[in-house]
C-alpha positions in Angstrom: -107.5 91.3 110.9 -111.0 90.9 109.4 -112.6 87.8 110.7 -112.4 84.8 108.4 -116.0 83.7 108.4 -118.1 81.2 106.5 -118.8 83.9 103.9 -115.0 84.4 103.4 -114.5 80.7 102.8 -117.3 80.5 100.3 -115.9 83.6 98.5 -112.4 82.1 98.5 -113.8 78.9 97.0 -115.7 80.7 94.3 -113.0 83.2 93.5 -110.1 80.7 93.4 -112.2 78.2 91.4 -113.0 81.0 88.9 -109.4 82.1 88.6 -108.4 78.4 87.9 -111.1 77.7 85.4 -110.5 81.1 83.7 -106.9 80.2 83.1 -107.8 76.7 82.0 -109.9 78.3 79.3 -107.0 80.6 78.4 -104.8 77.5 78.0 -107.3 76.0 75.6 -107.5 79.2 73.6 -103.7 79.4 73.5 -103.6 76.0 71.9 -106.1 77.3 69.3 -103.7 80.2 68.7 -106.3 82.7 69.8 -104.0 83.9 72.6 -100.7 84.9 71.1 -97.2 85.3 72.4 -96.4 83.9 75.9 -98.9 82.7 78.5 -97.9 82.2 82.1 -100.6 80.6 84.3 -101.2 80.9 88.0 -102.6 77.5 88.7 -101.7 76.4 92.2 -100.7 79.8 93.5 -104.3 81.2 94.0 -104.1 81.2 97.9 -101.4 83.8 97.7 -103.8 86.2 96.0 -106.9 85.2 98.0 -105.2 85.7 101.4 -103.7 89.0 100.3 -107.0 90.4 99.1 -108.6 89.6 102.5 -106.0 91.8 104.2 -105.9 94.7 101.7 -108.0 97.9 101.7 -108.9 98.0 98.0 -110.0 101.6 98.3 -106.4 102.7 98.6 -103.9 99.8 98.4 -102.1 98.9 95.2 -100.6 95.8 93.7 -97.8 95.3 91.1 -96.5 92.0 89.9 -94.7 90.2 87.0 -96.2 88.5 84.0 -98.2 85.7 85.8 -100.8 88.3 86.2 -104.3 87.3 85.1 -106.2 86.6 88.4 -104.8 89.5 90.3 -106.7 92.3 88.5 -109.8 90.3 88.5 -109.5 89.9 92.3 -109.0 93.7 92.6 -112.3 94.3 90.7 -111.4 94.5 87.0 -114.1 93.1 84.8 -112.9 89.5 83.9 -114.4 89.9 80.4 -112.0 92.8 79.7 -109.1 90.7 81.0 -109.9 87.9 78.6 -110.4 90.3 75.8 -106.9 91.7 76.4 -105.4 88.3 76.2 -107.1 87.8 72.8 -105.8 91.2 71.7 -109.2 92.8 71.4 -110.1 96.5 71.6 -112.3 95.9 74.6 -109.4 94.7 76.6 -107.8 96.4 79.6 -105.1 98.0 77.4 -107.2 98.1 74.2 -105.6 94.8 73.1 -102.1 96.3 72.9 -100.7 94.8 76.1 -101.7 91.1 75.9 -101.0 88.4 78.5 -98.1 89.9 80.3 -99.4 93.5 80.6 -102.8 93.6 82.3 -103.2 97.0 83.9 -105.8 99.0 85.7 -105.0 102.3 87.4 -108.6 102.7 88.3 -108.5 99.5 90.4 -105.0 100.0 91.7 -103.4 97.2 89.7 -100.2 98.4 88.1 -99.2 95.4 86.0 -98.2 93.0 84.6 -94.4 93.5 83.8 -92.4 91.4 81.3 -88.9 92.4 82.5 -87.8 90.0 85.2 -87.6 92.0 88.5 -88.4 95.2 86.7 -91.5 95.7 88.9 -89.6 95.6 92.2 -88.3 99.2 92.1 -91.5 100.4 90.5 -93.4 99.0 93.5 -91.1 100.9 95.8 -91.8 104.0 93.7 -95.6 103.6 94.1 -95.1 103.3 97.8 -92.9 106.5 97.8 -95.8 108.3 96.1 -98.2 107.1 98.8 -95.9 108.3 101.5 -95.2 111.6 99.8 -98.9 112.4 99.2 -100.0 110.8 102.5 -102.7 108.6 101.0 -102.5 105.9 103.7 -102.1 103.3 100.9 -99.8 100.3 100.9 -98.2 98.7 97.8 -97.9 95.0 97.5 -95.0 94.2 95.2 -94.8 90.6 93.9 -92.0 88.8 92.1 -90.9 85.3 91.5 -88.0 83.3 92.9 -86.0 83.9 89.7 -86.4 87.6 90.0 -85.0 87.5 93.6 -81.6 87.2 92.0 -81.8 90.6 90.3 -79.7 93.5 91.5 -82.7 95.8 91.4 -84.1 94.0 94.4 -81.2 95.1 96.6 -81.4 98.7 95.5 -85.2 98.8 96.1 -84.8 97.0 99.5 -82.2 99.6 100.6 -84.2 102.6 99.6 -87.5 101.2 101.0 -85.8 100.6 104.4 -84.0 103.9 104.4 -87.2 105.9 103.7 -89.6 103.5 105.6 -91.8 103.2 102.5 -95.3 101.6 102.9 -94.5 98.6 100.8 -94.7 94.8 101.2 -92.3 92.8 99.1 -93.6 89.3 98.3 -91.6 86.6 96.5 -93.9 83.8 95.2 -91.4 81.0 95.4 -92.9 78.2 93.3 -89.6 76.3 93.3 -88.4 76.6 89.7 -88.4 80.1 88.4 -88.4 79.6 84.6 -87.2 76.0 85.0 -84.2 76.0 87.3 -84.6 74.8 90.8 -84.0 77.3 93.6 -81.2 75.0 95.0 -79.2 75.6 91.8 -79.4 79.4 91.7 -77.9 80.3 95.0 -76.0 78.9 98.0 -79.2 79.4 100.1 -82.8 78.3 99.7 -84.5 80.5 102.2 -85.1 83.5 100.0 -86.8 85.5 102.8 -83.4 85.8 104.6 -82.3 88.3 102.0 -84.3 90.8 104.1 -82.0 90.3 107.0 -79.2 92.2 105.3 -81.4 95.3 105.4 -82.8 94.6 108.9 -86.2 94.3 107.1 -88.9 92.3 108.9 -89.1 89.1 106.9 -90.1 85.5 107.0 -91.6 82.4 105.2 -95.3 81.8 104.7 -97.3 78.7 103.7 -98.5 80.1 100.3 -100.8 77.1 99.7 -103.1 78.2 102.7 -105.1 81.4 102.3 -105.5 81.8 106.1 -101.7 81.7 106.7 -101.3 84.2 103.8 -104.0 86.5 105.1 -102.4 86.5 108.6 -98.9 87.3 107.4 -100.1 89.9 104.9 -102.3 91.7 107.5 -99.4 92.1 109.9 -97.1 93.4 107.1 -99.7 95.8 105.7 -100.5 97.2 109.1 -96.8 97.7 109.8 -96.5 99.6 106.6 -99.6 101.6 107.1 -98.6 102.9 110.5 -95.3 104.1 109.1 -92.9 101.4 110.2 -91.7 100.5 106.8 -91.5 97.5 104.5 -91.7 93.7 105.1 -90.4 90.9 102.9 -92.4 87.7 102.8 -91.6 84.5 101.0 -94.7 82.6 99.9 -93.9 78.9 99.6 -96.1 77.9 96.8 -96.2 75.7 93.7 -97.4 76.1 90.1 -99.1 73.1 88.6 -98.5 74.1 85.0 -95.2 75.0 83.3 -93.5 78.3 83.5 -95.3 79.2 80.3 -97.3 77.1 77.8 -94.2 76.3 75.9 -92.5 74.7 79.0 -91.9 71.0 78.6 -91.2 70.7 82.4 -88.2 68.3 82.1 -86.9 69.6 85.4 -89.6 67.9 87.6 -91.5 64.6 87.7 -95.2 64.1 87.3 -95.2 62.4 90.7 -93.9 65.6 92.3 -96.7 67.6 90.8 -99.3 65.1 92.0 -97.9 65.3 95.5 -98.4 69.0 95.5 -101.9 68.6 94.1 -102.8 66.9 97.4 -102.4 70.4 99.1 -104.2 72.3 96.3 -105.4 75.5 98.0 -108.9 75.2 96.4 -109.3 71.7 97.8 -108.0 72.9 101.2 -110.7 75.6 101.3 -113.4 73.2 100.1 -112.4 70.7 102.8 -113.0 73.4 105.5 -116.3 74.3 103.9 -117.5 70.7 104.0 -116.1 69.9 107.5 -117.9 72.9 109.0 -121.0 72.4 106.9 -120.7 75.9 105.5 -122.5 74.7 102.3 -124.4 71.7 101.1 -123.4 69.7 98.1 -126.1 71.4 96.1 -124.8 74.8 97.1 -121.3 73.9 96.1 -122.6 72.6 92.7 -124.3 76.0 92.3 -121.1 77.8 92.9 -119.3 75.6 90.3 -122.1 76.3 87.9 -121.8 80.1 88.3 -118.0 79.8 87.7 -118.5 77.8 84.6 -121.1 80.2 83.2 -118.9 83.3 84.0 -115.9 81.7 82.2 -118.2 81.1 79.2 -119.5 84.7 79.3 -115.9 86.0 79.3 -114.9 83.8 76.4 -118.0 84.9 74.3 -117.3 88.6 75.1 -113.7 88.3 74.0 -114.4 86.3 70.9 -117.1 88.7 69.7 -115.1 91.8 70.5 -113.3 93.6 67.6 -109.6 93.9 67.1 -108.2 97.5 67.7 -108.1 99.8 64.7 -104.6 100.0 63.1 -104.4 103.8 63.9 -104.5 103.1 67.6 -101.0 101.7 67.3 -99.8 105.2 66.4 -102.0 107.0 68.9 -100.2 105.4 71.8 -96.7 106.0 70.5 -96.7 109.6 69.2 -97.5 112.7 71.3 -96.9 115.5 68.8 -99.8 117.9 68.3 -98.8 118.7 64.7 -97.9 115.1 63.7 -98.9 115.2 60.0 -99.8 111.6 59.1 -102.5 110.3 61.4 -104.9 112.1 63.7 -105.0 111.1 67.3 -108.1 109.3 68.6 -107.1 108.7 72.2 
């Protein structure tokens, strides 16, 4: 695995802080009704992404996930201004404003969504991995889903085919404890979701999803296994979301005290503690990072606010594919 250096820790701190503040801004814009529809935030789960990115080869590896999908494309290199514009439904967004919060997408950067159907991305991730194997690209697909989606039948079909064909895929369940609002303990007779892999003789195990180092180590092992042709791995990231399932979630299923307990192991604070303990940065340098984060969030907001809404005709351009369609000319 690539060495986890001072520079890595500083990058983790800046990246995770930005993802957190970016989504805090989205929450504020949602309350102002500038972000419409649903809004599912990643606050608390940032270490899962930071650790994975350290282990990935972004020149050929891919990622696919569910609808809690705003920091991931940013981490993979998508312009964050375009991500925020997409959430505001603007023409400069990653899907020209037609996808919105749950459907961020960038084929160029290897990020394949952003899927609103619970568990729908699991077989799609296996399909992306099949393409990599078929075309011998050397790429690996990271397929993420939540603990609620782990109860979908499509998971078992995808697991079976992935093992049968030894597909270069890593399946990752981000277990934040509550799915949409139901505790893991109430959805099955077992709480160790990673053990589902045992039925397919798939390498599997639990990971501390609040610690980017632990995530990076587990992801590196799984990615390398897939890349050398030994097939898939199933990892359960034990993590926690500090906000509700979506912005409309009243969170009656947990206490404020529980949330505060998990804030004590906030992945951003863990990384910051390492930075301070090892004197990787002075207080002034940390303040400078915080300032850059704040300025970039403001730049993203300004870009999104000032961008135009898509032209009405675009709606037809992405639906019809008939050359002699008589009503509206295609523009895309």
